[in-house]
N, C-alpha and C positions, 0 to 999 in steps of 0.2 A: 800570731796565728795559732789557734788551738786545734789540735787534731783529736777528734773523738775516737774512742776505741770502737772497733767494729764488732757487731754482735754475731757475726758469722765467720766461718772458715772455708776456704777452698782447698780441698784435699785432692792431690793428684792420684788417680786410681783408674784402673782398667774397667771397662764396662762388663759386668757379669753376663753370662749366657742366660737368656730368658728361659725359665722353666715353663713348659706348656703341658697342660693336662690333656690326656687323650680324650677326645670327644666320643661319646657313646650315643648312638642314635636309638630312638624308640623302636626302630626296625631291626636292629642287630639281633635281638632275641628271636624274632621271627625267622630271620635268615639262618641263625645258628640251629634252631629246631629243624628247619628243612634240611640242612646239610647233614645233621646227625640221623635224620629219619631214613627209612628204607625206600620210601616212594620216590620214583624218578621224576614225576610231575605232580604238582598239586595246584588246586585253585585257592586263591587267597580271599578270604572273607574278612574284611576289616571295616566294621561299622563306623560311621561318622567321618569317613574320609572319602573324598571324591575319587573316582577311578583314575582320572588323569593325574591327580596329585600323588596318589599312592604309587602309580606306575613310575612317575618321575623320581620319587623318593627312593624306591627300591632299586631302580637302575643306578642311581647315584651311589648308594651304599655298596651295591655289588661291585661297581667299578672302583670305588675308593678302597675297598677291602680286597680287591683282586680275586674275587670268588669265581668259580667255574659254574655260574648260574646264568640262565637266560630268562629274561622277563618278557612276557608277551601278553597282549590283550586280544581276546577273542569273544565276540558277541557281548561286549560290555563287562567281561570278567577278566581278572588278572591271574596269570598262571606263572609258576616258577618251574623251570626244567633244569635238571642237572646236565651240564654239558660234558 
């Protein structure tokens, strides 16, 4: 019986910690500008985005970043208010 040489090796090694890049949203700049600004409340005008999609995205980013901002919809417009 002829044993052929294996083309691979199995090396005992611990699993490295996965490096995960921080995700940056297209809305982070908008939120940063609002936080740095002097206005307490602003209306957001964001062309090419539906009002509902914009509101959901902003609320998600505010919650994820733990910002003291309230997102509200009034008469079809989105408003940001510093809390």
